[in-house]
N, C-alpha and C positions, 0 to 999 in steps of 0.2 A: 414239825418238820424240819427234812435238814434246811432247807433253804431261808425259813424261819431262822433257825439258832443262826446260822451263818450271817444272815441280816441284824441280828441282834447284837451279835460279835463285830460288827465294823462298826456301830453308833457308837459315839465318844459317852466316856461314862462319867466325864469327869470336867467341867470347866469353872473360870472364875475362884478355884481352890473349894468350889462346892459338888458334893459327889450326884449326880443328876439320877431319880428316878426312874429307871429303864419299864416298862410296860410291852410285855411283847402282844399282848390285844389290842395297843392302841397303833395307829394309822400314821402314826409322826414316830411311835417306837419307843414315846416318854408319856408319863403319867402326868395327866395335869395339861398335855398340850394336844392343841386339835388344826383342825386342818381350817381355815375360813374358808376357801376357794377364792381370794380376794390373788390379784394381781402384784401388789407391793407387798404388805404387809399378808403373810399367808399363812404366819401360825398364831393360835390367842395361848396363853396363860390362863389358866382358873383353875381355882379350888371353891368345890363345890357349885354355889350357884354364883360365886363373887369373882367378877371379870378381873382380872390383874392386868392385863394391857394386849397388844400385837406384838409383833416382830415380824423382820426379815428371815430368820433362821428358826429352825425349830432348837436350836442347841441355843439361842436368847431365851424362848420362852422357854425350855427346861429350866434354866439357870435362874430365872424369874419365880417360877415354880417352889424350885427348893430354897431360893432365900427366904420366900415366903412358907415355906414348912418349918425353915429353922431360927428364922428371926422376927418373922413377923410383917404386918402389911407394908411397913416402914421402911425396911428394908428393900421389899419387893418394888416399891414404889420408886426409890431411887435407882434400884438400875433399870427401870422405864425411863425416866429421864434420863438416867447414862446413854439408854440405847436409840433416845429422840435426837438427844445432841450429837451423839456419834453420824445418825441419818441426816441430820442438818447440816453437819459439816461437810459433809460426804467422803468423809475417812473411812477405809475400811480397818477393820478388827484385827490385829494381830493377834497369831497363834498366841492363846491363851496360857498359861502354864500356873500350876496349883499357888493359890496364896498372893496373887499379882492385883495390886490393884492401881488403878491409872487415877492422877489424882490433877485438873485441867491449872495450868499455872496461871495466876494472875495475870493480865493482858494488861497494859499500860491504860490508865486514866480511867478504867473500871474500879467502881466501888466493892469491896472484898466485905464488909461488915454494915449492916444497919440496921435498927430500930434493936437493936441489942443480940441479932440473931446473924450467924456466916448464911452469908450469900453464897448460892454452889453456881460457881464459873462452867463454861462449856468453852473452851477454846474452837477459832474455825463456825462459832455459828455468827447468823447475823447480830445479835444481842450481845452475845459474849457471855451470857450468863442461862445454867440451863431450865426449861420448863419455862423459856420468854420466846416466844412468837413476836414478828412485825405483824398488824391487821392492815397499813397501806390506807388506813384513818388517818385526819387530820384532827381530828380532837382526841380521841385514842390512840395513839397509832400503838401499842403495846399490850400484847394479851396471856395471863398464866395458863398455861396447859398441865394439869396433872394425871398420868396413865390415860393420857387417849381424851379426857373430857376439859373442857374450859370452865374457870374457874371464873375468872373475870376480864373486864379491859382496863385499862390505867392510861394516864397522861405522861407517866416516866417509868423508863425502863428500870428503875430502883423500888419504882412500888410495887410493877411485876413481880420484882424477882424477890420481895420481902414476903408479898404473897404466898409465892411458891414455894420459900421457905417455912413459910410458917404451915403449910398444907404439910409438909414432911415432917415439920417435929412437933405438931399439935393437933394435926387434921383437918378436917374440910371446916369445922365451926369456925377455929381461929383464924383461916382462909377469909370466911365470909365476911367475920367481925372485921378484917383489916379490908377488906371492899368495899363494906360498908361506910369505915372512915374515909377512905380516898374519896369516895363518891359524896361524901356532906363536903369534906375539904374542897373539892372542884366546885362544888355548888356556892360555895362562900367565895371562892376565890371568881366566880362567873360574875354572883350579885355585887363584889366590889368592881369589878370592869366595867360592870353596866351603871353604877354610881358615878363611876370615874367620867364615860362618855355622857352621862347625864348634866353633868356638872361642866363637862366644857364645853357640850352644846347649848347649857344655860346662861356661859358666861360669852360664848360666840353668839347666843341672838340678842343679848342686850347690849352687845358692841354694836347690833343694828338696828338698836329701837324695838325689839318683837317683846310682846308681853308673855311673861311666863304664867301668868293667873287670870283669867277674866269671870268675874262672879262666880267667885270661891271656889272654881274647877281648875284643875290645874292643866294645863292645857300640851299639848304633847308638842314637842317643837325636832323640827327636821332643819337645820342651817345650810343642808344639802339643796331643799327643793327653792323653786320660785317664789313660793308663798311666804318661806320658814313656818310652815306648820303643816307637820303628819296629817296625812288623809286628805289635807284640802289642796284643790287644784284650778287653775285659771279656767276659766269657763271662755271658750272656745269657740262659741258660738255668739259671742260680743261681750259686754262688761259682767263683774259678777265672777262669783268662786263656786266652784263645783265640789263636793263632801262626796267622796269613794270610799269604800275598804275594799281593800285588794285580797282573793281570796283563790287558792290554787290558779294562780297565773292571770284570774280574769278579775277584773272590778265590779264593787257593787254600788250604785249610785242609791247615797242617800238624801240626796236633795241639791238645790241649788240656794245662794243667800251673795247676797249685795255686799256686807259687808263679811271681811275677812276674818274679825273677831269674832263673828258669830258661826262661822262655819267650824272655824278650829273647836269652837265652844259644842257644837252638834256631832264631832267626831269625838271628840275628846267623852261627852257623857253615853253616844252609844256604844264605847270601849268600856266604859265604866259597868256601864248596863250588862254589858257581855259577863265581865269578868265575875259580875255580882250573882249573876245567874248560872254561872258556873260551880261556883261556891257556894249555893244557897245547899240546905239539906231537903233531899227526892219528899216531893212529898208523895203521900198514901194514895196510889190510884185505887181508883175501885177497879174490882176485880172485874176482868173481862172474859170472853168463849177462847181458850188457849191460853191462858195465862198471860197476852200482851200487856203492855202498858205502853199508855199514850207518849209518844215521844215531845220532849220538852220542845216549849218554841223559843224562838228567839227575840230578843225585845225591837218591839216593830221600827221600821224606818225614822228618822226625825220628819217631822212635818214640815217640808220648806216652807209653807204657805205662812204659818206660824212662826218662823223662826226671822222670816223674811218683815214682816209684820211686826216683830219686836224690834227688829234693827234698824227699821224704819223711823220707828218712835222712839228711839232711846237718843 
């Protein structure tokens, strides 16, 4: 019809140096561009069953589709990242000219290369890198995102930027490998920090005359507590000590003892028993109606009377 032809003539036919694919039967006027019905990201680019990304304008979505058909998924992903960085920086898109390319200028203090990859900078964003967002978490404050999909969370902004660069250069598999490597590095750092704190606790307790081992069992030290041992409390009703395990904000009473070392031993043995039960291979459960399995039971609490008698006899 005449109205349809006039509407097609008003559509932008070229942007970012790409010829856009017009489609008279499409609601957006562009091939591969759909209306999402969302308030912010109203348009989505898709090639067949493959979703490329969501955009604020139909032209941005049409550019993504054109880049995908001309240069492949990597070019489309880079365009998605550019649009995401532009939204995060709150910058309006200038009038597009054929062949124009905007490259983010390196900001002061930002790393531009890491792990043999050129990192994608994005001026005006909170992190300074394209595809990297802040999570607000203490342990892993940065998150890598590509094409609207979360790749992973990281302790440093550079690690997240490397993950995003790997995703664009070599695909999702390379990004997941880097995420696994960073997780392993983080776990090793946590173990080293835990060992360091334990060494400091042992040194502090040694200065206070506390024993770190009793009857061949490693005791759990707590230099900041009144007894010096984790899980051991002073008995408020009289002399002696109370052993308790804190779970979900409440304390589970394990027994009362006259000797502080016996109390610390009881706590250490209980924790050791729980750890062994957690790592033990699951036993073959007998078939029951409904296919249900028996729930594994926790190790029984230490008998307080037996420990008290042992402490008095020693």
